[in-house]
N, C-alpha and C positions, 0 to 999 in steps of 0.2 A: 489326489492334489497333496503339495506339500503341506504342512502346518504353517500359517502364517506366524510370523515373529510375533506381533502385538497380542495373539492369544495370551501369551506366557510371558512377555518381555518384564511386565510388571510397571511399565512405564505408559505416560498417557499415548493412547493409540492416535495414528495421524488422522488428520481433519476431514481427509476424503472417506473414512469409515463411518462417518456420519451416514453417507449414503446406503449402508447395510442395514441400518435400521428398521425401515418396512418391511427388510425380508427376514430379519431377524423375529420379529414381531409376527410375523406371516409363520414363519417356519414353527415357533413356539404355539399356535394357536392350531395348527394341523397336528402337531404332536398331543396337544390336548384334547382336542375331537376325537383324534384315534382312540385315546385310552378310554375316553367317555363313554364311547359307542361299541367298544369291542365286547366279545362275548366269549371269555376265557372258558377252555372246557376243560372238566377235571377227568384226571386218569386214575387208575387203581394202585398206583403206586407214590411214594413222596418225590416231589420234586424240588431240586435245590439250583437257584438260578444264581449266576453270576455274571454281571454286568458292569458298565462303567456308564458316569453320567457324563462323560466327555467323550469327545471324537477319538477315540485310539489312544494308545500308547501308555496305557496305565499298567500294564503287567498283566492283563486279566487271564489270557491263557497260559502262563506259567502258572498262575493262581490257582487256578481249575484244574491243573494237573496235581500240582501239590495236594491241595485238598482232596481229591479221589483216591489218592495214594493214602492219606491219611485216613479216609473213612475206611479202606479195604483193609488198612494196617491192624485197626482197632474192631475190624468187624461189625460195623455199624450196618454196612452193606456187604452182600456176598459179590454181588454181579452187579455194581454200579456202571451206568452207559452214559456216555456223552450225547448228546443232541444240540447239533449245530446248524446255520444255515448254509456254511461253506461259502464264505463270503469270497466273491471276486471267482468263484469256482464255475462250472457249467451244470452242477447237479441241480435238478427241482427235486427229487427224491420222494418219499423216502428211502433212502439207498445206504447200505453199510459201506463204510469206507473201507477199501482193501489196497492192496500194493498193485494193483493194476496198472493204475494210472498216476499222473503226476498233479502238481499244484494248480495248474491250468484247469484241470479238470475236475478236484476236489475242493481246492482252495488252500490255502497255505496252513491255516489254522488247524482245520479238520486233519491235513496230515500229522501234525504234530499231537493231537489230542490221540488219535487212532494209535501212536506209538505206547502208549500207556494203557488205554483201556478201549473196549468196543464203543465205535462212535458211529451215529447215524447223521448223514446230511438231508436236511429236509429244509424246503422253503416254509412249508408248514409246519411248526413244532409240534402240534399238537398229533398231527400223523406221524411225526417222527418219533415221538415217545410212544405211540400205540405199536408201531413196527420193531423199536426195541422191548418194548414189554413181553411182546408175541416172541420174542427170541429168548427171554429168560431176563431181562433186566428187572432187578428188583429196587432200583431207585434211579431217577433220571438226572442229571446233571447238566442242567442248560447253559450251555455257552454264548455269552453277550445276549441275554435275554430279557434284560431290563425292561428295553422299549418293545416288545413283543408280547402280544397279549392272546396267541391262539390259545395258551395253556395256562390253568390254575396253577400258581406256585403255591409249595409249602413254606419255603424261605427264600429270603432273596438277600443277596451280599452286594453291595456296590463297593467295587475295586477302585481305589485312589491311591495313586503315587504322591508320596510326599513332597517330593521336588517340583509337583506339576500342580498337585492342588486340583481347584476347579478355574484355573487360568483366571482369565478376567471376570469371570463369572457371566458372560453374555451368552446369548444362544449363538447357534450357527445361522449365517456365517460370520457376526460381529464378534463372535465367540466361541469357545470350543463345546459348549454344553449343548448336549441332543435333545433338552425340553429346561422349561423354569426351574432354577436350582431348587425352589421352596417343594415344586411338583415331584423332582427326581428323590431329594432326600425323602418325601412321604412314601415312594414307592419302595424302599429296601426298608428290612429288619436290622440291619446292621452294616457297618463298613468294616472291609479289611484295607489299612492301610500298610503300604510299602515304603519303609524308609523312612526317615524321620521328618517331621510336619514342618517342612520350609516355609509353607504357604499359610500356615496358620488356621488350616483344613478343619481342624477339630472346633474352633470357634464359631463355624457355620452350622454345626450339627449338634441339635435338641438336645439338653441334658436328658439322659436316659439312654440314649440309643449308643448299642454296643457298637466299639470299635476294638476290632483284634489286629494287634501289631504282627508285620511281617519284615522280613528283609531279603532282598534279592541279592544272590552272591553266584558266582561262579563256581560250577559244578566242580568238584572235589577230583584231584587226580588227573588234571587235565596238563599236559605237558606241550606245551607251544616252542616251537624251534625259537633259539634266540637269534632273533633277525630282525631288521625294521620289518614294519607292517603299514599296508596304507588299509584303513578302514574304511568299509562302505555299508550301507543299509538302507530300506526303503519302509520303514516302520514310522508310527504316528508321531513320535517324538523323538528324532534321530539324535539331538543333543542328549539325551541320555545315555545312548550307546556311546556315543564321543567322550562323553565323562568318566564312564567306566572304563574305556580304556587308558585315559588319564590317571584314573586311581589305581590301577594295576599296574601302571609305572610301565606301559607298553610303547616301544619305540615306534611312535607312530609317526611316518613323514609324509601322511598325506590323508584326506578324508573326504569321502562324498555322499551326500544326503540325497536318496531318491525319495518319489511320494511314496505314501503309505502302500503297503501291498503292489508296489511298481512290478509289473511284469517286463524282466530284464530281457534285452534283445542281444544277439550278438555284436551289435556295435557298441552297446554298453560294455559288455563284457571284453571286447577286444582293446577298448581305451581303457580299460582298468587293468588289464592284462599288460600293456604296452608301458604304462607308466611304472608298474610294479618291476618290470625289466628292466626300463631306464634308471630306475632307484635302486635296484639289486635288493627289491624287498619281495614281500609275499602279501597276499590281500588278506583281510581278516574280516568275517561277517556274523550275522545271527542265524540261529537255526532257522529263523522264521523266514530268513531270507535266502538261505541255502538250498531250501527245499523249493524253491522258486526258480533256482538255476536251471538252465537248458544243459544237457550235455554237451560237452566241446573238450578240445585236446587239452588245453591249458587248466582243466580244471583244478588239478593237482595243484594248483598255487594258491588255491584259497582252503584257508582253514576258518574253522567255525569256533565259537567262543560260546559255549552253551552255559545257559543261566537256570537257576532253580529257584523258587520260592522257599523260605524256610520259616514258619510261625514261632514268634517269640514265646508264644505260651497256648501249643497246641491243644492241652487238656480244657481250657477255656473255651474255644471255638466247639470242641468237640462237646462238651456239656453244654453250649446255649444249643446246637442240633439236636443233642438226645433231649433236650426238655421240649423246643417245639415240635419235634416228631410227636412227643408224648402228649402235648397239649391239642395238636392238630388233628382234628377229627378226618381220616380219610373217606371219600365216597363210599 
């Protein structure tokens, strides 16, 4: 589904949203019961979890990619491996992601992760971790794992976009939170905040909770054609991509937002291409969207805007991880 505007608008929600209150309470109760009755299992290597407290759009996947690069660069681990559920894919797993299939099979996030490090898709994250360890992983980077309790975690990071914060601070469907804010904050060891704190996010976090700052930037050496563009994306918070295009002063003559993880059809692409041809423009989208596009004759009209996460102080998050690894007793 598309992200409801009232989740992040900062304005008083429409009167009709009061009808969602019972559903939000039920959702939160189910999330709490799931957590209380879960029995996470330990594995023989450290597990570093990255996730978000809100439903999509926080930049979790590029943050996981940047973090694993940092861990390898500083040789904290030699063979760290991603484990993910492969959201919207068809794989139950555990199975290692390869290039034999597309995003419909693996899920878009799994394909992006696999470009950087070995990646296992598994509905049961403990089984995915065991499969990765048996193939030589010396650490598990658990993608989107804050609300999953199959696996004991050594360190848990909550990724927060400074522009989004926690939205209206209500639980789904009344707001974007996947669980009560207090429970969510309690579940993390530290936060990674991307961009400036435009929503006063830090005031919600207890004193002493580490907050590591990072920036989302467009990858260097990207040479886009000097032409009008029509932007499109199907991500959790499409306005962020739209704002990025504006900030880069890209001549955007149109923009289309689809639901998060939207499965693009030939009808969608035909409409986009025809509009681009009419406006003598090209199409521009995210890496996450591009891997979901089927092959078609006019795909060459579509350019990708690749982004990356840069930590403001990488040594501080590395020191934090080193300390936690030292003080956390492995089974």
